[in-house]
Each structure stands twice: as C-alpha cells, then as structure tokens.
C-alpha positions, 0 to 999 in steps of 0.5 A: 500500500505504501509503495502504491501511494508513492507511485500515485504521489509521483504521478500527482494522483493525490486522492489515490495516493491518500487512499493507499497511505490510509490503507497502510496506516490502518493495517494494524500495528506491525511487530517488525520495526521496519514496518512500524517505521513505514507506517509512520512514513505513510502517515507523513506522506498522507499529510503531504498528499492531503496538502497537495489536494488542498485539504488543509484541515485533513492535512493538519490533523494527519500531521498532528497525529504523526507528531503525537504518535512519533515524537522521536521521528527524524521527520518530526520537524517536517510534520510541524512545518506541515501543521503550520502550513495547513493552519496558514492556508486556513488563515489560522495564523496564531496556530501556524506561527506556533507550529513554525516556532517549534520548527525553528526552536532548536536553531538547526540551521537547515533548509527546513528551519529556513523555510519555517522562519520564512513562513513566519514572515509570510504569516505576518505579511498575510495579516498586513503586520508589516513590522513583524513580517520584516523582523521575521524575514531578517531572521532568515539571514542566520540560515546559510542558504542563499535561496531562502535568504534571497526570498526573505530579502525580496519579501522584506522589500515587498513588506516595505512597499506595502507599508508605504516606504517605496524608497526603502523597498527599492534599496532592498530590491537593489541589495537583493540583486547585488548580493544574490544575483543568480537567484530567482528572487533577484530576477523577480526583483529586477522586474519590480524595479522596471 
C-alpha cells in the first residue's frame, strides 16, 4: 500500500495516493520495526498528499497525529512545518506561527528551519503586520542558504512597499540583486524595479 501511494504521489494522483497511505496506516500495528517505521512514513506522506489536494484541515490533523504518535521521528520537524502550513492556508495564523516556532526552536540551521522562519514572515505579511513580517524575514539571514535568504530579502522589500516606504523597498530590491544575483528572487526583483 505504501509503495502504491508513492507511485500515485509521483504521478500527482493525490486522492489515490491518500487512499493507499490510509490503507497502510490502518493495517494494524506491525511487530517488525521496519514496518512500524513505514507506517509512520505513510502517515507523513498522507499529510503531504492531503496538502497537495488542498485539504488543509485533513492535512493538519494527519500531521498532528504523526507528531503525537512519533515524537522521536527524524521527520518530526517536517510534520510541524506541515501543521503550520495547513493552519496558514486556513488563515489560522496564531496556530501556524506556533507550529513554525517549534520548527525553528532548536536553531538547526537547515533548509527546513529556513523555510519555517520564512513562513513566519509570510504569516505576518498575510495579516498586513508589516513590522513583524520584516523582523521575521531578517531572521532568515542566520540560515546559510542563499535561496531562502534571497526570498526573505525580496519579501522584506515587498513588506516595505506595502507599508508605504517605496524608497526603502527599492534599496532592498537593489541589495537583493547585488548580493544574490543568480537567484530567482533577484530576477523577480529586477522586474519590480522596471
């Protein structure tokens, strides 16, 4: 069932993938340690598949169940990010921010942490809380990942623009182009400056 789910997921057949993952999850508690891990992975992948279908409430619940059942799992932070993402999509910003905060709490300087920090900024930007958004985007700079740093700098400039500070926004777009010239964010920023 898990393999079938993976095949369907790769083919972007999300509803069918979800059905297979649910079959794997409901198969009863196996005794083999590898099968227990596989069942955990099925729940994690189910949350992802549900998110791809934009079934945000289902996805959030699935990820929450994963967090509850597998607190020591290596993908625990991934599930927390999934919870946060689902809450953001449902405009439940306080819950989203809390989930993202748990992802970045250990100060692990990886891509997952950078993305969660970035998404904290997005939550505030969605709410038009520009100063808070800017503060969160600035924090992305501690992650040694240029793509995320560039995205954060772009969104920081957008926040300044929406806040009514076009000159500061322009300065940040120029800074982005100068510091991260080969990133997608820099290409978009060049378009903003035209």
